[in-house]
C-alpha positions in Angstrom: 2.6 -38.2 46.9 5.2 -36.8 49.2 4.0 -33.4 50.5 7.6 -32.1 50.7 8.1 -32.8 47.0 4.7 -32.2 45.4 3.0 -29.9 47.9 -0.5 -30.6 49.1 -2.6 -33.3 47.5 -6.0 -31.8 47.0 -9.1 -33.9 47.2 -12.4 -33.4 45.2 -16.0 -34.4 46.0 -15.7 -37.5 43.9 -12.5 -38.6 45.7 -10.1 -37.5 43.0 -6.6 -36.7 44.3 -5.4 -33.8 42.2 -2.9 -31.0 41.9 -3.3 -28.3 44.5 -4.0 -25.7 41.8 -7.5 -27.1 41.3 -8.1 -26.2 45.0 -7.3 -22.6 44.1 -9.8 -22.6 41.2 -12.5 -24.0 43.4 -11.8 -21.5 46.2 -11.7 -18.5 43.9 -14.6 -19.4 41.6 -16.9 -21.1 44.0 -17.2 -24.1 41.8 -17.1 -27.9 42.3 -14.8 -29.9 40.0 -14.2 -33.7 39.4 -11.2 -35.9 38.8 -11.8 -35.5 35.1 -10.8 -31.8 35.4 -7.3 -32.9 36.0 -5.5 -34.2 32.9 -2.0 -35.7 33.4 0.3 -37.3 30.9 -0.2 -40.7 32.5 -4.0 -40.4 32.4 -4.0 -39.5 28.7 -1.6 -42.2 27.7 -3.6 -44.8 29.6 -6.8 -43.5 28.0 -5.3 -43.9 24.5 -3.9 -47.4 25.3 -7.2 -48.6 26.6 -8.9 -47.4 23.4 -6.3 -49.2 21.3 -6.8 -52.4 23.2 -10.6 -52.2 22.6 -10.0 -51.9 18.9 -11.1 -48.3 18.5 -8.3 -47.6 16.1 -8.9 -50.7 14.0 -5.3 -51.9 14.3 -3.8 -48.7 12.9 -0.5 -47.5 14.3 -1.2 -45.3 17.3 0.7 -42.0 17.2 1.1 -38.8 19.2 -0.5 -36.9 16.3 -3.4 -37.4 15.7 -4.5 -40.0 18.3 -3.0 -38.5 21.5 -3.7 -34.9 20.5 -7.3 -35.7 19.5 -7.8 -37.5 22.8 -6.7 -34.4 24.7 -9.1 -32.2 22.7 -12.0 -34.6 23.1 -11.4 -34.9 26.9 -11.4 -31.1 27.2 -14.6 -30.6 25.2 -16.4 -33.3 27.2 -15.4 -31.9 30.6 -16.3 -28.4 29.5 -19.9 -29.4 29.2 -20.3 -30.6 32.7 -22.1 -28.2 35.2 -19.8 -27.0 38.0 -22.2 -25.0 40.2 -25.7 -25.1 41.7 -27.4 -23.8 38.5 -26.9 -27.1 36.8 -26.2 -25.2 33.5 -23.6 -26.1 31.0 -20.6 -23.7 31.4 -20.1 -20.9 28.9 -16.3 -20.9 29.2 -13.6 -23.4 29.8 -10.3 -22.3 31.3 -7.4 -24.6 30.6 -4.1 -24.3 32.5 -1.3 -25.6 30.3 1.4 -26.2 32.9 5.1 -26.4 32.6 7.5 -24.4 30.5 7.6 -24.0 26.7 10.0 -26.5 25.3 9.5 -29.2 28.0 9.3 -32.7 26.5 6.5 -33.6 28.9 4.2 -30.8 27.6 4.9 -31.1 23.9 1.8 -33.2 23.0 -0.4 -30.8 25.1 1.0 -27.7 23.3 0.2 -29.3 19.9 -3.3 -30.3 21.1 -3.9 -26.6 22.1 -2.7 -25.5 18.7 -5.2 -27.8 17.0 -7.9 -26.8 19.5 -7.8 -23.2 18.5 -8.7 -24.2 15.0 -11.3 -26.7 16.2 -13.0 -24.1 18.5 -13.2 -21.6 15.7 -12.8 -17.8 15.4 -13.5 -15.7 18.5 -13.9 -18.9 20.6 -10.3 -19.4 21.7 -8.0 -17.1 23.6 -4.5 -17.7 24.9 -2.9 -15.9 27.8 0.8 -16.5 28.1 2.2 -16.0 31.6 5.9 -14.9 31.8 8.3 -13.7 34.5 9.9 -10.2 34.2 12.8 -10.4 36.7 14.3 -7.3 38.2 18.1 -7.3 38.1 20.0 -4.4 39.7 16.9 -2.3 39.5 16.3 -3.0 35.8 13.2 -4.9 34.6 14.4 -7.5 32.1 12.1 -8.5 29.2 14.5 -10.9 27.3 13.0 -14.0 29.0 9.5 -13.0 28.0 10.7 -12.3 24.4 12.3 -15.7 24.1 9.4 -17.5 25.6 7.0 -15.9 23.1 9.3 -16.8 20.2 9.3 -20.4 21.4 5.6 -20.7 21.9 5.0 -19.2 18.5 7.4 -21.6 16.9 5.3 -24.4 18.5 2.2 -23.0 16.8 0.5 -20.9 19.6 -0.1 -17.2 19.2 -0.7 -15.5 22.6 -3.6 -13.0 22.6 -2.6 -11.5 26.0 0.8 -11.6 27.8 0.6 -11.6 31.6 3.9 -10.3 33.0 4.7 -11.4 36.6 7.0 -9.0 38.3 7.9 -8.1 41.9 7.1 -4.5 41.2 4.7 -2.5 39.0 5.8 -2.6 35.3 7.2 0.6 33.9 5.6 2.0 30.8 8.9 1.5 28.9 8.8 -2.2 29.9 5.3 -2.7 28.7 6.1 -1.0 25.4 9.2 -3.1 24.9 7.3 -6.4 25.5 4.6 -5.2 23.1 7.0 -4.2 20.4 9.2 -7.3 20.5 6.4 -9.8 21.0 4.2 -8.2 18.3 1.2 -7.3 20.3 -0.4 -4.0 21.3 0.5 -2.4 24.6 -3.0 -3.0 26.0 -2.5 -6.7 25.4 0.3 -6.7 28.0 -1.2 -7.3 31.4 1.0 -6.3 34.4 0.6 -8.6 37.4 3.0 -7.3 40.1 3.2 -8.4 43.7 0.3 -7.1 45.8 -0.7 -7.1 49.4 -2.3 -10.6 49.0 -3.5 -12.9 46.3 -7.0 -11.8 47.0 -6.1 -8.4 45.6 -5.1 -9.7 42.2 -8.7 -9.6 40.8 -8.8 -5.9 41.8 -5.4 -5.3 40.0 -6.7 -6.9 36.9 -9.9 -5.0 36.9 -8.0 -1.6 37.1 -6.2 -2.6 33.9 -9.4 -3.3 32.0 -8.8 -7.0 31.9 -12.5 -7.8 31.7 -13.0 -5.4 28.8 -10.1 -7.1 27.0 -11.7 -10.5 27.4 -15.0 -9.2 26.3 -13.5 -7.7 23.2 -11.4 -10.7 22.2 -14.4 -13.1 22.8 -16.9 -10.6 21.3 -19.0 -11.0 24.5 -20.7 -7.7 23.7 -22.8 -9.7 21.2 -23.9 -12.2 23.8 -27.1 -11.8 25.9 -26.3 -12.4 29.6 -29.4 -12.7 31.8 -29.8 -9.8 34.2 -30.2 -12.1 37.1 -26.7 -13.4 36.5 -25.3 -9.9 36.1 -26.9 -8.9 39.4 -25.5 -12.0 41.2 -22.0 -11.3 39.8 -22.1 -7.7 40.9 -23.2 -8.8 44.4 -20.3 -11.3 44.6 -17.8 -8.7 43.3 -19.0 -6.1 45.8 -18.6 -8.6 48.7 -15.1 -9.6 47.4 -13.9 -6.0 47.3 -15.3 -5.2 50.7 -13.7 -8.2 52.3 -10.3 -8.0 50.7 -9.8 -4.2 50.9 -10.6 -4.3 54.6 -7.3 -6.3 55.1 -5.3 -3.1 54.6 -6.9 -1.4 57.6 -6.0 -4.1 60.2 -3.8 -2.9 63.0 -1.1 -4.9 64.9 -3.6 -5.2 67.7 -5.9 -7.0 65.3 -3.6 -10.0 64.9 -4.5 -13.6 65.8 -1.6 -15.9 66.3 -2.0 -19.5 65.3 0.6 -22.2 65.9 0.5 -24.7 63.1 2.2 -27.9 64.5 3.0 -30.1 61.5 5.4 -32.5 59.9 6.1 -30.8 56.6 6.6 -27.2 57.7 9.7 -26.8 55.6 7.5 -26.6 52.5 4.5 -24.4 53.2 2.6 -25.6 50.1 2.2 -28.9 51.9 -0.6 -27.1 53.9 -1.9 -24.7 51.3 -5.6 -25.4 51.8 -5.1 -25.1 55.6 -3.4 -21.7 55.1 -6.1 -20.5 52.8 -8.9 -21.6 55.2 -7.2 -19.7 58.0 -7.0 -16.6 55.8 -10.6 -16.9 54.8 -11.7 -17.1 58.4 -9.4 -14.3 59.5 -10.8 -12.0 56.9 -14.4 -12.9 57.9 -13.8 -11.8 61.5 -11.7 -8.8 60.4 -8.4 -10.0 61.9 -4.9 -10.4 60.6 -3.5 -13.9 60.6 -0.2 -14.4 62.4 0.8 -17.9 61.4 3.6 -19.6 63.3 5.2 -22.6 61.7 6.3 -25.2 64.2 8.0 -28.5 63.3 6.3 -31.0 65.6 9.6 -32.9 66.2 11.1 -29.8 67.8 8.7 -30.0 70.7 10.1 -33.5 71.6 12.8 -34.5 74.1 15.2 -35.5 71.4 15.4 -32.0 70.1 16.0 -30.7 73.7 18.9 -33.0 74.0 20.5 -32.2 70.6 19.3 -28.6 69.9 17.9 -27.0 73.0 17.7 -23.6 71.3 15.3 -25.0 68.7 13.3 -26.8 71.4 12.8 -23.7 73.5 12.0 -21.5 70.5 9.3 -23.9 69.4 7.8 -24.1 72.8 7.8 -20.3 73.1 6.0 -20.0 69.8 3.4 -22.6 70.9 2.8 -21.2 74.4 2.4 -17.6 73.3 0.0 -18.4 70.4 -3.7 -17.7 70.6 -4.7 -21.1 69.1 -3.1 -24.4 68.2 -3.8 -26.3 65.0 -2.5 -29.8 64.2 -3.2 -30.7 60.5 -3.2 -34.0 58.7 -0.2 -36.1 57.9 1.3 -39.6 57.6 4.1 -41.5 59.4 5.5 -41.5 62.9 7.9 -38.6 62.8 6.9 -35.7 65.0 3.8 -37.3 66.5 5.0 -37.2 70.1 5.4 -33.4 69.6 1.9 -33.2 68.3 0.6 -35.0 71.3 2.4 -32.6 73.6 0.9 -29.7 71.7 -2.6 -31.2 72.0 -2.1 -31.6 75.7 -1.0 -28.0 76.1 -4.0 -26.7 74.3 -6.4 -29.0 76.3 -5.0 -28.1 79.7 -4.3 -24.4 79.5 -6.9 -24.1 77.9 -6.2 -22.8 74.4 -8.4 -23.2 71.3 -7.4 -26.4 69.4 -8.4 -27.7 66.0 -7.2 -31.1 64.9 -7.6 -32.2 61.3 -7.6 -35.9 60.4 -4.3 -37.0 62.1 -4.8 -34.0 64.4 -8.1 -35.5 65.7 -6.4 -38.9 66.2 -3.6 -37.2 68.1 -6.2 -35.5 70.4 -7.8 -38.9 71.1 -4.5 -40.6 71.9 -3.5 -37.7 74.2 -6.8 -37.9 76.0 -6.5 -41.7 76.5 -3.0 -41.3 78.0 -4.0 -38.5 80.3 -7.5 -39.4 81.3 -7.6 -43.2 81.0 -4.1 -43.8 82.2 -3.2 -45.7 79.1 0.5 -44.5 78.8 1.1 -46.7 75.8 -1.9 -45.4 73.9 -0.9 -44.9 70.3 -1.9 -45.5 66.7 -1.5 -48.6 64.7 0.3 -46.4 62.2 3.0 -45.5 64.8 3.3 -48.9 66.7 1.8 -52.1 65.6 2.9 -54.0 68.7 1.1 -51.8 71.4 -1.6 -53.3 73.5 -3.6 -50.0 73.3 -4.1 -49.0 69.7 -6.5 -46.1 70.0 -6.3 -45.6 66.2 -6.5 -48.5 63.8 -6.6 -49.3 60.1 -10.1 -49.1 58.7 -11.4 -52.6 58.0 -11.9 -52.0 54.2 -8.3 -50.7 53.7 -5.6 -52.9 52.1 -2.8 -52.6 54.6 -0.2 -53.6 52.1 -1.0 -51.2 49.3 -0.3 -47.5 50.0 -1.1 -45.7 46.7 -4.7 -44.7 46.1 -6.0 -46.8 49.0 -7.9 -44.5 51.3 -11.3 -43.3 52.2 -11.7 -40.4 49.8 -14.2 -37.8 48.8 -17.4 -36.2 50.0 -19.1 -38.2 52.8 -21.8 -37.3 55.3 -21.3 -36.8 59.0 -24.3 -37.0 61.4 -24.4 -34.9 64.6 -25.5 -37.2 67.4 -28.5 -36.6 69.7 -27.7 -34.4 72.7 -25.0 -32.5 70.8 -26.9 -29.2 70.6 -24.4 -27.7 73.0 -21.6 -28.2 70.5 -19.7 -25.1 69.4 -18.9 -26.7 66.1 -22.5 -27.7 65.4 -23.5 -24.1 66.0 -21.0 -23.1 63.4 -22.8 -25.3 61.0 -26.0 -23.5 61.8 -27.3 -26.4 64.0 -27.5 -28.7 60.9 -28.1 -32.4 61.8 -26.0 -33.6 58.8 -23.0 -32.1 57.1 -21.0 -33.2 54.1 -17.2 -32.8 54.1 -14.3 -34.3 52.1 -12.1 -37.1 53.5 -8.7 -38.5 52.9 -7.6 -41.1 55.5 -6.9 -44.8 56.0 -7.0 -44.9 59.8 -9.9 -44.4 62.3 -10.5 -44.2 66.0 -10.8 -47.7 67.5 -14.5 -48.4 68.3 -13.4 -50.6 71.2 -12.4 -47.5 73.2 -15.3 -45.2 72.4 -17.4 -45.9 75.6 -14.4 -45.4 77.9 -13.4 -42.2 76.3 -16.9 -40.9 76.3 -17.3 -41.7 79.9 -14.1 -39.8 80.6 -15.5 -36.7 78.9 -14.4 -36.8 75.3 -17.5 -36.4 73.3 -17.9 -38.1 69.9 -20.6 -35.8 68.7 -20.3 -36.6 65.0 -20.4 -40.1 63.3 -20.7 -41.5 59.8 -24.1 -42.5 58.4 -23.8 -46.0 59.9 -22.8 -44.6 63.3 -19.7 -46.8 63.2 -16.9 -44.3 62.3 -16.0 -41.4 64.6 -16.0 -38.1 62.6 -16.0 -35.3 65.2 -14.7 -35.1 68.8 -15.2 -32.1 71.1 -14.7 -31.1 74.7 -17.7 -29.4 76.3 -16.1 -27.2 79.0 -13.4 -25.7 76.8 -13.1 -22.5 74.8 -12.8 -24.6 71.6 -11.3 -28.1 71.5 -12.4 -29.8 68.3 -11.1 -32.7 66.2 -12.5 -33.7 62.8 -11.6 -36.8 60.8 -12.5 -35.0 57.5 -10.6 -32.2 55.8 -12.8 -29.1 56.0 -10.2 -27.0 54.3 -11.0 -28.5 51.0 -14.4 -26.8 51.0 -13.4 -23.5 52.4 -14.1 -20.5 50.0 -12.9 -16.9 50.0 -16.5 -15.7 50.7 -17.6 -18.8 52.5 -15.1 -19.8 55.2 -15.1 -23.4 56.5 -17.2 -23.6 59.7 -14.5 -25.5 61.8 -11.8 -23.0 60.8 -14.1 -20.0 61.3 -15.0 -21.2 64.8 -11.4 -21.9 65.6 -10.2 -18.5 64.5 -13.1 -16.8 66.3 -12.3 -18.6 69.5 -8.7 -17.7 69.2 -9.6 -14.1 68.7 -11.9 -14.2 71.8 -15.1 -13.6 69.7 -16.6 -17.0 69.3 -19.8 -16.0 71.1 -20.4 -13.1 68.8 -20.0 -15.3 65.8 -22.1 -18.3 67.0 -24.9 -15.9 68.2 -25.4 -15.0 64.5 -25.6 -18.8 63.7 -23.6 -18.4 60.4 -24.3 -21.2 58.1 -22.0 -22.7 55.5 -23.4 -20.3 53.0 -22.8 -17.1 55.0 -19.9 -15.0 55.9 -19.5 -12.1 58.3 -18.9 -8.9 56.3 -19.0 -5.6 58.1 -20.9 -7.2 60.9 -23.7 -8.4 58.7 -24.4 -11.8 57.2 -24.4 -11.9 53.5 -25.6 -15.0 51.7 -23.3 -15.5 48.7 -23.9 -19.2 48.2 -24.3 -20.5 44.7 -22.5 -17.8 42.8 -22.9 -18.6 39.1 -19.3 -18.9 37.7 -20.1 -19.8 34.1 -16.7 -21.5 33.9 -14.9 -24.7 34.4 -11.3 -25.4 35.3 -8.9 -27.9 33.9 
């Protein structure tokens, strides 16, 4: 999947490569999903074809209705019963995102399946929220697009219970009444979702409009008995959320922490969505405002200086004046020399550095060139002819097949003996073993580990067989860390990723204060105190 076309490819615990929206659901709801939570047209067609080949339909003609639509409903019902948090309980609610636009050919079978699912689920067990845009043209809020969309979705058999109107500004009372009148709903069924300070303020906006009461009424939740322990836990999470997110509004310009993100796909910010969110989570945890600087890695290279010197000098100015440098994951050769220069800058100045996946490999290559004198040190991905390939294909990888051929999912990393000094390990609370999600097909060449270690590059984290390098760190540096895994996939709003939190704290000059509290992966700094919010019971599942 090309990041510049699809945005980020999110990875789940089980190695499922899914749409980046599922990452948002995990982050917001503190749940853990699987590849089955992601239903695509290709998946469902393949599922039905396999059933037909096995004879499940007894030779009958396979049709969109009922076979495909039934398969979609069955899939949803099965997934909705799978526990998604540490309680191990079956979820009470299943949230289904029906993507696309009403009238799209691609979504037609799914729209019909949802129409049938309402009847299958039964009265008071199915609720539809229709999301529509209310554009502002010449100062006037236009409701015609919403009216037409509701007509189209009703013609397809779905009847929205709530209409969520997205708008750049708060909806006027007249706009709400117009939507309600022409869409045949009550005014209180129109939910106004206007632009706010950040996405973390959206739940506060919905609460003010009585959104929870609306859901309770439509689902008749007042007739349900919710254990007091879950109520108390929910209130504690909600209190922490409000404290953390509302504090953002009080940050001053002096509270900014500038981070230079040196990447390959900076023209589409969604390519690094989880990275951005992880930085935001960490910034909120240390009560700082994130100043993210997007730097195209290729603009740090000599070729840009020759062709566009103004872009070259601007990029280097942004890098040199940043508080920290982050090189995220990526594929291909373009921009890698610029990344190497950025890693060298951070190592020598010294500035806090965090390298993720490719960013870790870049740090190793730079170190080999500078400290081992291997001027042609490179990756097999960049140059297959070099005599000094510091990064190579993993032996189990099929070098001829690109799609779906990587080391994926949740895997353990063991901190090595003698790594107690590690700043990163302290961020994990001194844990001997951590579990993080992976997505890569290259690894640091084991043949160079001893030489690099002797030169001062510490491989403090390895896989469970002690064969694959997972974490590198410099000892006498404010924060120079490279990780082969992608910690951003497990970062949560109220539980920041330890590598990112350490990086942000170091960039803000407060790493000592954070590590002295030994925050674990289940803690977050809120108002100077550690609040354990791990294991929040979400009672929901995302599709």
